[in-house]
C-alpha atoms as one frame of an Amber mdcrd trajectory, in Angstrom:
protein
 111.052 109.060  82.076 109.256 110.219  78.948 109.045 113.980  78.888 106.121
 115.807  77.403 106.196 119.467  76.440 104.718 121.121  79.479 105.073 124.725
  78.341 101.922 125.587  76.432 102.143 129.293  75.601 105.773 129.310  74.505
 105.590 127.175  71.374 107.352 127.987  68.153 104.176 128.245  66.137 102.565
 130.619  68.599 105.608 132.859  68.640 105.932 132.975  64.864 102.236 133.700
  64.598 102.590 136.490  67.126 105.633 137.965  65.419 104.890 137.759  61.728
 101.092 137.606  61.319  98.616 140.396  61.862  95.702 139.138  63.925  92.622
 141.170  64.833  93.115 143.976  67.314  90.103 142.818  69.280  91.983 139.717
  70.442  94.485 141.854  72.291  91.838 144.110  73.732  89.300 141.438  74.681
  88.205 140.685  78.193  90.569 137.699  78.204  93.537 140.037  78.361  92.089
 141.657  81.495  94.219 144.791  81.112  93.328 147.325  83.773  94.693 150.538
  85.187  98.126 150.273  86.786  96.752 150.602  90.281  94.601 147.477  89.805
  97.003 145.584  87.490  98.024 142.052  88.465 101.789 141.769  88.229 103.765
 138.823  86.898 106.456 139.040  89.588 106.011 138.631  93.358 104.923 142.077
  94.475 106.453 143.530  97.624 104.850 146.768  98.745 106.808 149.215 100.847
 105.421 147.890 104.125 106.265 144.312 103.129 109.775 145.344 102.088 110.247
 147.000 105.451 108.897 143.898 107.224 111.306 141.617 105.330 114.304 143.814
 106.073 113.178 144.378 109.661 112.711 140.661 110.224 116.199 140.027 108.940
 117.597 142.631 111.319 115.593 141.293 114.291 116.684 137.698 113.731 120.146
 137.900 112.212 121.676 140.530 114.517 120.729 138.683 117.767 122.070 135.447
 116.260 125.366 137.137 115.369 125.536 138.596 118.862 124.684 135.235 120.440
 127.272 133.326 118.407 129.939 135.961 119.061 129.345 136.002 122.813 129.404
 132.211 123.013 132.636 131.980 121.062 134.166 134.602 123.327 132.866 132.718
 126.349 134.234 129.442 125.027 137.679 130.713 124.135 137.888 133.782 126.381
 140.957 134.022 128.580 139.081 134.258 131.888 141.750 132.693 134.066 140.355
 129.181 134.018 140.588 126.952 130.995 137.373 125.529 129.705 136.934 121.791
 129.858 136.307 119.784 126.718 132.702 119.162 127.807 132.088 122.875 128.409
 133.288 123.671 124.893 130.976 121.011 123.495 128.056 122.423 125.521 128.680
 125.955 124.250 128.718 124.932 120.619 125.719 122.668 121.125 123.861 125.707
 122.467 124.857 127.649 119.343 123.700 124.784 117.122 120.340 124.513 118.925
 119.718 128.247 118.632 120.478 128.208 114.917 118.209 125.186 114.434 115.335
 127.081 116.081 115.813 129.987 113.683 116.374 127.851 110.559 112.823 128.143
 109.214 112.720 131.883 109.901 116.042 132.408 108.148 114.859 130.320 105.203
 111.709 132.451 104.948 113.738 135.680 105.130 116.116 134.386 102.464 113.161
 133.680 100.181 111.710 137.147 100.794 115.064 138.711  99.925 115.213 136.678
  96.699 111.696 137.813  95.800 112.684 141.386  96.580 115.715 141.046  94.288
 113.529 139.665  91.513 111.039 142.487  91.985 113.686 145.215  91.985 115.483
 143.807  88.922 112.604 142.897  86.622 109.683 145.088  87.641 111.117 147.953
  85.581 110.915 145.862  82.383 107.485 144.521  83.285 106.273 148.109  83.706
 107.690 149.123  80.325 105.797 146.323  78.560 102.573 147.077  80.402 102.908
 150.825  79.798 103.512 150.140  76.101 100.390 147.972  75.949  98.378 150.641
  77.734  99.483 153.376  75.306  98.793 151.015  72.372  95.254 150.556  73.625
  94.829 154.334  73.923  96.072 154.806  70.356  93.771 152.098  68.946  90.793
 153.664  70.708  91.754 157.170  69.590  94.226 156.930  66.649  95.557 160.483
  66.518  99.125 161.641  65.996  99.714 162.463  69.656  98.725 158.989  70.891
 100.766 157.420  68.080 103.891 159.295  69.148 103.336 158.418  72.808 103.041
 154.722  71.911 106.126 154.784  69.650 108.198 156.444  72.387 107.017 153.947
  75.030 107.560 150.870  72.834 110.899 151.896  71.321 112.984 149.751  73.694
 110.622 146.794  73.992 113.076 144.370  72.325 115.459 144.873  75.232 112.719
 144.335  77.838 111.686 141.067  76.167 115.286 139.853  76.046 115.868 140.657
  79.729 112.769 138.720  80.784 113.569 135.712  78.578 117.178 135.663  79.774
 115.855 135.884  83.330 113.676 132.830  82.744 116.685 131.031  81.278 118.891
 132.078  84.195 121.435 133.678  81.866 121.413 137.255  83.199 124.841 137.320
  84.846 124.107 139.984  87.446 120.366 139.474  87.902 118.287 136.824  89.702
 117.216 133.586  88.014 113.430 134.016  87.658 112.572 130.344  87.255 114.769
 129.250  90.172 113.191 131.874  92.444 109.706 130.745  91.472 110.703 127.139
  92.094 111.814 128.105  95.609 108.721 130.241  96.169 106.369 127.377  95.298
 108.493 125.040  97.485 108.147 122.472  94.688 104.682 121.598  95.931 103.629
 119.855  92.759 104.061 120.980  89.185 100.950 123.127  88.830 102.071 125.957
  91.099 105.414 126.228  89.349 103.766 126.095  85.926 101.278 128.809  86.896
 104.054 131.042  88.226 106.201 130.659  85.123 103.114 131.001  82.919 102.500
 134.503  84.286 105.929 135.637  83.069 105.414 133.787  79.774 102.178 135.724
  79.292 104.041 138.954  79.948 106.632 138.034  77.304 103.881 137.131  74.836
 102.289 140.504  75.515 105.649 142.124  74.755 105.914 140.208  71.482 102.442
 141.345  70.481 103.279 144.984  71.329 106.561 144.682  69.386 104.737 143.484
  66.282 102.240 146.342  66.543 105.118 148.773  67.072 106.743 147.620  63.819
 103.438 147.843  61.965 102.605 151.311  63.251 106.086 152.850  63.447 107.413
 151.687  60.067 104.026 151.012  58.398 104.930 147.420  57.428 102.737 144.285
  57.440 105.417 141.838  56.267 108.835 141.449  57.786 111.963 139.595  56.935
 111.709 135.867  57.567 115.122 135.879  59.189 116.384 138.417  61.707 118.659
 138.287  64.778 115.674 138.821  67.070 113.637 136.039  65.434 116.607 133.655
  65.685 117.011 134.613  69.326 113.340 133.850  70.006 113.472 130.507  68.171
 116.545 129.409  70.128 115.082 130.631  73.418 111.835 128.712  72.897 113.737
 125.419  72.682 115.831 126.273  75.724 112.787 127.326  77.748 110.877 124.146
  76.912 113.782 122.025  78.102 114.490 124.119  81.190 110.895 124.212  82.367
 110.572 120.463  81.840 113.763 119.937  83.856 112.548 122.218  86.644 109.220
 120.410  86.725 111.008 117.070  86.987 113.035 118.480  89.879 109.724 119.336
  91.517 108.541 115.739  91.317 108.470 115.296  95.059 109.754 111.970  96.331
 107.364 110.107  98.587 109.540 109.694 101.668 107.391 112.044 103.789 103.965
 110.870 102.623 103.322 108.885 105.813 104.024 111.932 108.003 101.774 114.140
 105.869  99.017 111.520 105.946  99.193 111.358 109.744  98.862 115.135 109.987
  95.783 115.192 107.745  94.213 112.180 109.468  94.669 113.773 112.880  93.321
 117.157 111.746  90.279 115.885 109.828  89.218 112.772 111.738  86.568 114.564
 113.802  84.814 115.496 110.536  84.516 111.863 109.494  86.598 109.379 107.535
  84.943 110.411 104.256  86.349 113.923 104.758  89.741 112.441 105.654  89.834
 110.433 102.419  88.748 113.397 100.261  91.217 115.786 101.920  94.099 113.363
 101.624  93.386 112.596  97.968  93.207 116.321  97.160  96.513 116.953  98.953
  98.342 114.066  97.269  97.045 114.953  93.799  98.299 118.518  94.219 101.716
 117.864  95.732 102.565 114.617  93.944 100.691 115.362  90.745 102.993 113.336
  88.507 101.163 110.290  89.909  97.616 109.060  90.266  96.520 108.131  93.768
  94.349 105.622  95.572  93.321 106.372  99.156  91.744 103.831 101.490  90.502
 104.514 104.999  89.283 101.866 107.388  88.721 101.114 111.031  91.623  98.864
 111.943  91.491  96.047 114.504  88.014  97.152 115.448  86.855  93.686 116.428
  84.960  93.435 113.146  87.823  93.930 110.703  90.955  91.958 109.890  93.036
  93.556 107.151  96.509  93.267 105.603  98.185  95.160 102.780 101.423  94.940
 100.843 104.473  97.108 101.361 103.881  99.610  98.561 101.169 101.426 100.529
 101.947 104.497 102.587 100.100 104.345 105.886  99.179 106.370 108.942  97.231
 105.446 112.055  95.403 107.527 114.642  93.774 105.509 117.408  92.010 102.637
 115.619  91.698 104.462 112.299  94.134 103.678 109.517  94.540 105.448 106.197
  96.444 103.971 103.247  97.640 105.673 100.076  99.203 104.243  96.941 100.669
 106.042  93.930 100.445 104.612  90.418 101.964 105.741  87.138  99.848 108.511
  85.621 100.414 107.642  81.976 100.217 103.865  82.202  97.113 102.052  81.001
  96.617  98.692  82.733  93.304  97.807  81.092  94.787  94.792  79.283  96.401
  93.532  82.480  93.148  93.994  84.366  91.353  91.828  81.808  94.105  89.211
  82.126  93.717  89.132  85.911  89.942  88.777  85.668  90.315  85.849  83.255
  92.812  84.201  85.584  90.640  84.701  88.662  87.769  82.780  87.080  89.637
  79.683  88.220  90.253  81.014  91.701  88.365  79.945  94.795  89.355  81.413
  98.116  89.973  78.465 100.444  88.256  80.289 103.268  87.423  77.123 105.157
  89.952  75.216 107.184  88.837  72.258 109.260  89.220  72.581 113.002  89.975
  68.880 113.448  89.412  65.573 111.619  85.732  64.698 111.521  84.684  68.100
 112.877  81.825  70.000 111.249  83.231  73.341 112.457  85.446  75.284 110.136
  87.803  78.156 110.700  87.285  81.093 108.356  90.728  81.993 107.127  92.097
  85.381 108.142  93.283  88.054 105.758  96.971  87.099 105.948  96.388  83.482
 104.881  94.034  84.561 102.091  96.609  87.086 100.871  99.326  84.421 100.823
  97.062  82.047  98.900  96.151  84.801  96.426  99.799  85.700  95.833 100.628
  82.054  95.188  97.782  81.831  92.705  98.819  84.998  90.860 102.455  83.963
  90.324 102.054  82.870  86.671 100.144  85.953  85.542 102.623  88.252  87.309
 105.545  86.326  85.837 104.111  86.556  82.317 103.076  90.211  82.484 106.075
  91.679  84.314 103.648  93.958  86.192 104.017  94.865  89.858 100.807  94.797
  91.898  99.844  95.860  95.388  97.015  94.177  97.275  94.751  94.777 100.222
  92.765  91.918 101.741  90.085  92.511 104.358  87.804  90.214 106.293  84.970
  92.313 107.640  81.460  92.046 109.009  80.625  95.686 108.168  82.549  96.518
 104.972  80.285  99.394 103.947  80.921 101.060 107.292  84.585 100.221 107.745
  86.100 100.565 104.255  86.231 103.771 102.155  88.078 103.940  98.815  88.846
 107.171  96.927  90.785 107.336  93.667  92.114 109.845  91.188  90.030 110.262
  88.063  89.764 107.095  85.935  92.022 105.083  88.264  89.278 102.835  89.590
  87.932 102.084  86.125  91.347 101.249  84.663  93.336  99.871  87.563  91.516
  98.922  90.765  90.482  95.286  90.664  88.030  94.877  93.515  86.368  91.646
  94.537  83.976  91.329  97.414  81.228  89.054  98.686  82.205  86.173  96.448
  79.479  83.535  95.990  81.729  80.746  97.210  82.167  82.224 100.697  80.923
  79.700 103.275  77.482  80.435 104.659  78.659  80.222 108.234  81.923  79.600
 109.971  83.724  80.297 113.180  86.465  82.824 112.579  89.257  82.588 115.120
  91.892  85.273 114.923  94.281  86.699 117.440  92.132  89.700 118.333  88.840
  89.152 116.552  85.900  86.778 116.529  83.332  86.287 113.801  80.253  84.269
 114.620  78.424  85.216 111.433  79.239  85.247 107.749  82.036  87.767 107.105
  82.667  89.688 103.902  85.915  89.156 102.049  87.415  92.068 100.136  90.399
  91.749  97.826  91.736  94.840  96.078  94.441  94.355  93.433  96.177  97.413
  91.989  98.764  97.211  89.190 101.258 100.023  89.737 104.054  99.767  87.177
 105.701  97.554  84.602 108.944  95.954  85.783 109.870  94.358  82.463 108.367
  93.334  79.126 105.900  90.408  78.997 107.317  86.895  78.793 105.986  83.336
  78.873 106.078  80.550  81.437 104.572  77.051  81.490 101.103  78.170  82.528
  98.432  79.973  80.529  95.689  82.033  82.127  93.000  80.743  79.751  89.932
  79.041  81.166  90.569  75.747  82.874  88.565  73.857  80.241  91.122  74.831
  77.599  94.163  73.827  79.640  96.284  71.034  78.286  97.463  68.176  80.485
 100.235  69.363  82.777 101.977  68.912  86.128 100.523  68.998  89.633 103.332
  70.011  91.969 103.064  69.875  95.759 104.484  72.931  97.517 105.650  71.161
 100.679 107.626  68.420  98.927 108.240  70.194  95.596 107.417  66.806  94.036
 105.051  65.911  91.197 101.893  63.827  91.294 102.907  60.715  89.309 101.820
  57.206  88.399 104.287  54.791  89.975 106.660  53.460  87.343 104.828  55.536
  84.743 102.551  52.520  84.269  99.350  52.667  82.212  97.807  49.709  84.047
  94.651  49.909  86.145  95.310  49.931  89.875  98.778  51.479  89.602  99.636
  53.526  92.691  99.779  57.319  92.616 103.011  58.550  94.227 105.174  61.654
  94.511 108.250  62.033  92.307 110.818  64.827  92.739 111.928  64.526  89.108
 109.846  65.997  86.304 109.876  63.458  83.472 107.252  65.037  81.212 105.571
  61.631  80.953 101.834  60.772  80.591 101.784  59.551  84.184 102.804  63.036
  85.395 100.361  65.053  83.305  96.906  65.802  84.714  93.769  67.706  83.839
  90.446  68.378  85.609  87.649  67.227  83.298  83.959  67.314  84.332  84.645
  66.799  88.016  87.332  64.163  87.492  91.130  64.304  87.508  92.524  62.516
  84.435  96.117  61.765  83.503  97.852  61.398  80.168  96.920  57.704  80.008
  93.221  58.606  80.142  92.958  57.069  83.628  91.254  58.756  86.577  92.631
  59.666  89.970  90.755  57.267  92.263  90.238  56.933  96.017  89.170  53.301
  96.290  86.937  53.504  99.368  85.958  55.909 102.186  88.011  53.860 104.629
  91.051  52.929 102.582  92.662  56.239 101.665  95.441  55.153  99.273  95.139
  56.569  95.737  95.279  54.648  92.431  94.677  55.274  88.764  91.628  53.508
  87.343  89.288  53.567  84.376  86.974  56.581  84.597  83.391  56.106  85.868
  81.285  59.236  86.312  79.166  57.762  89.105  82.064  56.805  91.406  82.370
  59.025  94.474  86.066  58.195  94.737  86.671  59.745  91.320  85.025  63.113
  92.009  87.728  65.749  92.361  87.555  69.527  92.127  89.989  72.382  92.359
  89.454  74.897  95.196  92.084  77.562  94.673  95.258  75.544  95.069  93.529
  72.719  96.924  92.363  69.443  95.368  89.130  68.400  97.088  87.079  65.204
  96.960  83.737  66.952  96.495  82.492  70.391  95.608  80.182  71.302  98.498
  79.892  70.853 102.229  82.493  69.084 104.368  85.031  67.583 102.027  88.430
  65.939 102.063  91.558  67.399 100.515  94.539  65.722  98.968  97.807  66.296
 100.788 101.347  65.033 101.153 103.557  65.678 104.177 105.910  62.722 103.974
 109.395  62.028 102.728 109.473  61.383  98.994 112.446  59.011  99.252 111.136
  56.946 102.191 107.379  56.944 101.590 106.222  58.545  98.332 102.601  57.358
  98.499  99.857  59.964  98.257  96.728  59.726 100.373  93.627  61.522 101.658
  93.207  61.848 105.433  90.277  59.996 106.946  87.557  62.127 108.535  88.078
  65.218 106.402  90.936  67.663 106.843  91.408  70.579 104.481  93.531  73.677
 105.006  96.096  75.951 103.381  99.316  74.445 104.706 101.945  73.803 101.999
 101.211  70.063 102.068  97.650  70.804 100.811  98.710  73.152  97.997  99.119
  71.947  94.412 100.416  74.024  91.507  99.249  73.148  88.000 102.499  74.449
  86.533 106.213  73.822  86.547 108.804  75.844  88.461 109.662  78.218  85.607
 106.853  80.611  86.562 108.340  81.163  90.027 111.777  81.548  88.455 110.424
  84.187  86.037 109.032  86.345  88.846 110.474  89.860  88.897 110.874  91.481
  92.305 110.833  95.316  92.284 114.215  96.791  93.226 114.769  98.227  96.681
 115.590 101.886  97.224 118.117 101.148  99.993 120.071  98.299  98.365 118.453
  95.586 100.464 117.577  92.321  98.721 115.273  89.350  98.849 116.486  85.884
  99.858 114.585  83.132  98.072 115.065  79.513  99.035 116.053  77.300  96.103
 114.028  74.333  97.354 110.703  75.889  98.362 111.048  78.903  96.023 109.610
  80.994  98.852 111.133  84.105 100.415 112.792  84.546 103.785 110.638  86.707
 106.031 109.400  87.096 109.573 106.010  86.291 111.047 105.097  86.392 114.747
 108.754  86.833 115.685 110.077  83.774 113.845 111.879  83.385 110.550 109.616
  81.782 107.937 109.459  81.307 104.196 106.445  82.853 102.478 105.342  83.800
  98.963 106.379  87.276  97.852 103.985  89.767  99.442 106.214  92.867  99.343
 106.722  93.366 103.072 109.706  95.153 104.683 110.323  91.910 106.575 111.099
  90.187 103.245 114.004  92.450 102.281 117.416  91.879 103.848 120.845  93.403
 104.084 124.087  92.075 105.562 125.413  94.890 107.787 128.524  94.382 109.942
 127.794  90.677 110.187 124.127  91.213 111.074 121.260  90.038 108.875 118.847
  92.973 109.065 115.503  93.448 107.324 113.867  96.681 106.184 111.724  96.610
 109.320 114.905  97.265 111.306 115.046  93.834 112.946 117.755  91.160 112.885
 117.806  87.364 112.942 119.459  85.110 115.517 119.580  81.334 115.696 117.932
  79.887 118.792 117.828  76.139 119.294 116.407  74.769 116.016 114.706  77.983
 114.840 115.614  81.575 114.008 114.008  84.508 115.782 113.624  88.230 115.185
 115.372  90.553 117.657 116.456  94.174 117.934 119.703  94.809 116.088 122.645
  95.341 118.450 125.965  94.113 117.121 127.619  94.766 120.474 125.356  92.307
 122.273 124.880  89.796 119.472 126.564  86.444 119.890 127.908  84.223 117.153
 124.368  82.902 116.606 123.377  86.383 115.386 126.349  87.073 113.120 126.063
  85.784 109.562 127.921  85.478 106.301 126.679  84.679 102.799 128.911  81.915
 101.456 130.074  81.113  97.936 127.629  78.211  97.658 124.740  80.536  98.603
 124.349  79.441 102.224 123.552  81.813 105.090 125.979  80.583 107.740 126.275
  81.839 111.314 129.603  82.359 113.052 128.568  79.356 115.151 128.730  77.212
 112.021 124.981  76.561 111.517 122.953  77.389 108.399 119.461  78.639 107.601
 117.378  75.815 106.144 113.915  75.585 104.583 111.768  72.794 103.224 111.120
  70.613 106.248 108.324  72.369 108.099 104.582  72.412 107.431 104.197  75.960
 108.737 107.113  77.424 106.819 109.481  77.839 109.775 113.135  78.330 108.888
 115.468  75.957 110.725 118.804  76.776 112.343 120.387  73.548 111.175 123.636
  71.748 110.521 125.131  72.984 107.271 124.600  70.737 104.240 125.207  71.479
 100.589 121.602  70.992  99.436 118.899  73.136  97.862 116.980  73.617 101.125
 119.979  75.627 102.417 120.668  77.601  99.250 119.345  81.179  99.078 119.370
  83.461  96.047
């Protein structure tokens, strides 16, 4: 991590200026210095008055002595020779009681320990703080009334100021052998709650040292009547060396105070529960303020929404922290503070000009009713579409997708300063949303036009930019290239690579880089490298040919809808799909009556496989890994209790670890083979049969102890099969 100099007062130039230049007296005596009488003076060290000292010591006595007595009596009871020997269980119970009692007092003991440390700091260093402040006070008296008496008083008070400065600096550096480490105590006192509190605490002692340096310079000017001093002296060298050490030490302490985010969800739940009665706007503001203070090395995005309300269907990727109270959910995401993603944001916007959300999915052939796709299917389609731009940029993104009838009421977004402008890519109420549709979800029903929200947030760079076979320029500038079907992983091709009219269009698993495999959408038509058009001969006969291009032929009108290829641009339309076996029946066709959905057989990539292969998956913190199928290039995950392959959407269910023969995901669930499928179950190695114990083989198969393997590539809905083992790409996992 790039370190910046966080210590502002203690810079070399400031110190040299303070030591060897005479600046106006008014600067030291201005209101900014806020020097007051001792009884009102604000001290640099944690002040403990007599009552507080007594309370700290008394608390220690009240807590520690009973604990000592309790532990002693229990040990005597456990091992006392009372005539009957204690059973093993009784001994365990006694020591468990001791452990529980100590656990109850742990926070109190920690607080007492901190008070004692503060008391030690106060006792050790307050004497030197007082000497510097007294010297400054007598200097002010002399400057206001410069007579011989006040001069002598000041000289006597300031005579040992070098030593006081050294003691304080050594205390900050932790190099006073028999005295407390000032910076470490302040780090404990602030409980590392963000950098600002630690910086402010250390800054107060820095200011005291700077005051001492100013008084020392005035002492030399007044006592020895000199305005210029030697450029080199032991004290100056000591200060120069100490400045460098202090800069490094404070930076290191600040880095130590970069709180990890493992408890964010718990803290979010506490704030949500405490503030919810005041409204979700207050919740969002309070949470953002808390996160910015405690985790201030990051910028934050906070989203609150009503979850599963009957009007809202929402999904989000695994990088979000989350908390839920009743039907209210709050999400929070941290992003790098010093990273500027403006260029990436522009790249995404350019890429999304080609994107249409395939929100409509036909209920049945010939039906005029359409399902509105739910948030999960839209998210999967979006992630598929973004693969090339993510592969090229090396940027990690998090997404939230919501389908909502009341977005203004249900969704609230709060961000750190400048985050929304530079990073949040928000799209809502797109013009190509269908005017009306019947939304059928598991728990929700829409009978009116819903609003679709997609929020994309780049969070960090995983690697330097690279190139793959797809450019994110406008579609009109795209060169002729492949159209690859996700289900079959085969390419749209002219049979025999013929340039003749009437040649069949088929699927070919081999990429030959030939004119008959290169396609481009031009003015509502799909042309290949021969200059021929993709043609559906008649409404009844659905087989596809290549033919000379005619702009008035309905069978030659083809448009791209996201990753779909549709015969028409508006209203009920038909989509190109392939769900057959390339070897047995490679012919492509369009279903009669109009069927169009987001199953893999309807999805067509205008790129080769190198973009998927260039994808960078962010590393896991617990050494779990992804398992990507070599055939489908999709990732092993779980949906609705079954193993499936899906595009990378950064879910805990997509990260796996082999543990004692179990295949466990980051959601804490394991896989077992059941009939021809694999299911998600609770992990229990003692009860798991051979169908739930797995090994990762040398040829990259996931084989059960029963001798069956996980297989992908044969199911329209992405189900993973529990199949006979074969050495083929559909059973290879990387």
